[in-house]
C-alpha positions, 0 to 999 in steps of 0.5 A: 499499499503507497503511504501518503506522504509519498503521493504528495512527494511525486504529485508536483514532479506528474504536474510539470510533466503534464505541462511540459506535454501539452507547451510541447502540443502547443509548439508543433500545433502551431509549427504545422499551421505556420509550414501549412500556411507557408507551403500553401503560399509556396505553392500557390506562386511555385507553378508561376514561380518556376514558370518565370524560372524556366523562361529566364524572366527573374522574378524571385518568389519574394517578389511575387508575395509583395505582388500579391501584398501590394493587389497586384495581379502577379500572373498578369505581371508574369507572362507580361513579363516573359512576353517581353523577354522572349522577345527580346525586350530586355530594358523592359523591368518588373518594377516597370511593369507592376508601376503600369498596373498599378497606374491603372495600364492595361499592360497586355496591350502595351506589352503587345503594342512594345513587341509588335513595334520591335518586330516592324522595325518602329522606334517606340520606348515603354515610357512613351507607349506607358503615356499613350496608353494612360493618356486613353489612346488603344497603342495597340492599335496604333501600332496596328494602323502605323504597319498596316495603313488605314482606310477612312471615309470622307465624310462617315456613314456614322455621322448621317452623310453620304457625300461632301458637296460643293458648288463650281463657280458655273452655279453646277453642284457636286457630290464626292466621296473620298478614300483617306488611307492615314497612318499614324505618327506615332510621336505625335499621337499623344496630343494629335488630333484624331479622325475625325479632324482629318475628316474635316480638313480633306472635307474642307479641301474638298470643297475648296478645290470645287469651289475654285474650279470655273467648271464642273466639267473641269472637276470631272474630267480630272478629280485627282486634280482635287486629290493633288490639291488636297495633299498640298496642304499637309492636312496631317498637320498637328493630327495623329495620323500621317496622311499617304493618299486621298483617293476619290472614290464617286463624283457626281452631278447635283444640283444647277444651285447657281440656276436656282439662286437666279431665279430665287433672285428675280423672286424677290425681287419681282416682290420688292419691286412690286412693294415699292410700285405698291407703294408708291401706288399708295402714296399717289392715292394720298396725293390725291385725297390731298388735292382734292381736299385743297379744292375743296378748302378753295371752293369753300373760300371761293363761296365765302368771298362771293358772298361778300360780293352783294355785300360789297355792291349794296355798299358801294351804291349806299355810298355812291360809288357805283350807280345803277348803269355801272351794274348793268355794264357788270352784268354783261360782261358776266354774260358775255363771259358766260357764253364764251366758256359756254362756246369753248366747253361745246367745242372740246367735246364736239368729235373733230370735224364735226366742229359748229362754229357758231356767231 
């Protein structure tokens, strides 16, 4: 039988052994968790690292982990770096690619554009390509346009117009369509004018050339004259493109605008002259009315004056300035005067050849 004293002596040793076992188990569990996390992270980037290693992309595991910490898509960066290295773009570093990704750029398009430019012998630096991409331009499409020139329709059918209309000096309208072949000017791509400016300039040149022609027949006989004149103006200055050629695809005869304008002008002149004649007629009518009023006014004055004659004669009789013989002599003179006026009026109203001469 075990004595109590013995049990009391070995109890601290048992407790110490249990505490040591617990600590060791905790250490083992923590180490296992750390190992699992480490191998999980390593396993996540192991395939990508091996891909970069065998491609000589020179991207370490710690750089990939750092990309994950900076919220950068490591796979996109690694694949872009492998494409650049395999294409011979050794001056493009991993930091450059990651920086452009963090700036919001399209690193896949930029790398593909750099590879295409390198293959085509077009000088294009990484910073310039990144600047074009950040400016909102499609850098890969720009490089493709430099290699394979682009054809632009003038006018653009999407805008709702199918022809450029212009009028020659003889008044005949011509409707033209042109096709402009351009390629991208990489040096002027940033800040350069777009396709809309090229379309507007070429359309203006077509209108100016047709408008300066003496006859529409000259344009129909030599449509290439339009292309030559427009090309000489240097319409690609300040734009992101270089114009290679301007070809007149179609040119048709429109309306006789000059004749229509002359007819409209004649109609306008007719209306103006009619208005002026109506104005003069109205003035004449008003003047006639004024003269009639003046005649009536003068007649009223004559009547008023005639009323004063009997009064004056009566006053003359009373004052002795006029006698009865003087009165009869005046009446005879008035009668003779009325007779002569009647003869004159009768002669004027009788038809020619039937005039009656009365004593």
